Every structure is written in C-alpha cells, then in structure tokens.
N, C-alpha and C positions, 0 to 999 in steps of 0.2 A: 527537466520537467519532472514534476512530482507525479506520483501515481494517484489514482482515485479508485474508489470502490463503487461499482454500479449497485446502489442500494436495493433496487428492485430485483436484483439477481442474488444478493447476499443471503445465504442460508443461516447466518449467525452461528456458524460452527465454531468460530473463534480460533481456527487453525493459524490464521495470519498474525494475530496479536502478539503471541510470544516470540514469533520469528523475526519481528522487526527490530533491527539493531539500534534504531533511533527512538523507539517508543512513540512512533508517529501514528500508530493505529489504536483506536479505542472504540468501545461500544457506545452507541447513541441510539436511543429509541428502538431497540431491538435488532439493530444491524450494526455493522462496523463501518467506521469512516477513517480516512487517512488525513492527518493534519498536513497540508502541503508545505507549510513553512518548516516542518521537521523532516520531511521525506528527502532522502539523498539518493533514491533509486538503488540503495545498498552499495553505492560506489565506495570503495575503500574497505568493504566488509566481505562482499560476495561477488561472484561473477554474474549472477542473475538476481533480479529482484525477488526477495523471498516471499512476498505476498503473492506474486504470480505463481511461484514454484509450488506453494503449498495449497493454494485455493482449489477446492474440489470442483468448482464450477468454471468452465472455460470462459474467458473474456469478461470476468467480473472485476479483476484488478487491471486497470488500463491506464495509459498515459493521459495525464490531464494537460492538454495543450494550452490551457489558460495561464500556466505558470512557466517561467523560463527554466531552461535546463540547469540542473544543479552543477556547480563548479566547486571542486575541492579547494579549500583555502590554502 
C-alpha cells in the first residue's frame, strides 16, 4: 500500500520531500502529497517509511488502503 499525507494536518514543513527515495512526494497547493504510483513504502531502502519517520505531526503520513501493497520486482 502506498502512503498518503492527510493534507488538513500537513504543516508544509517539507521535511518529508527530500527523504523520499522514490521522489514520490511533492508540494501541491501549499501542502505536500504522495504520488501513490511512485510510493514503495521505502521497501528496499529503509526499514521504516521515511515520510512517517520525519513528519513532525503524528498520524499525518498514513497507509492509503485504496492502493495495493507494493511488491518488489
């Protein structure tokens, strides 16, 4: 599953954007979003999703259950 950012909680601090190994995070309309087709949950790069690890607001980067779990090729 991809992660998503709860935009109403995003403070636009930009901490997550440079930490994403897949360039899946970008700014849009004053907050940040995660492109689900690029999100790999940091599998193969880190033990934990980096957006979750660096976000200063708890429960802002969450699993997006509308996308299937990422499977490494």
